[in-house]
N, C-alpha and C positions, 0 to 999 in steps of 0.2 A: 928487834928480830926485824932484819927484813928476808924474804921469800923472795931470789933467785930462781925466773924459768916459768914454765906459764902456769895459770892458773884457771880454775870454773870457779864458777854459782853448785852453791848446793844441788843435789838430784842434775845432778848435767845430763845430759840424754847420751847414751854412749855414744850415736856419726859424731857428738861435738868433740870425743876425747880421742879417738880414730885419727885423724889427720896428728895430731898431739903427740900419739903416744907412737907410731906407725912410722914416723920418720928416721928411728934409729937413734936421732939424738939427745931424745928425752927420757928417760926410765920409768918420771911418774910428775903427775901432773898434783900438784896441791888445792882440793878445795879447800874457800875461804867464804868466810862468809860473815857480813861486816869488816872487825880489824880482826880475826879470830883465822884461827884458822882450824877446820872440821873437820878433816879427813886429805889422804893421799892416798891415789887413785895408779897402781902400775902395771905396765905390760901384763901384768898377770892376771890381776884383777879384769883386765879388757878381753884376755883371752876366753878366764874362766867364762864369763856374763858372754860371750861369744856363743862358745861351746852349750854353755844352757839352753840358748836362745835357737841355736840348730837341731837342738836334741827336743827343745817340745816342738818347732816344726817341724820333725818327723815323726812323732807321733800323732800328729794333729790329722793325718791325711790318709 
C-alpha cells in the first residue's frame, strides 16, 4: 500500500500541521510511524484542537 499526500510523525505539533491543512488542497494528513499508518489528522481535528486551545486560554486570564 502506498500513501499519497502529506505525512507526519507521531504526535506532531499543531503548528506543523497548520500549513498542510490550511491551504485548501489537503483534507487530511496521514500519521506514519515506521512503515505503518497510525492515524489521520483532518481539518476538523485541527479546528477542534485550536478551539480547545482558545477556550483554555480564555479561562487562564
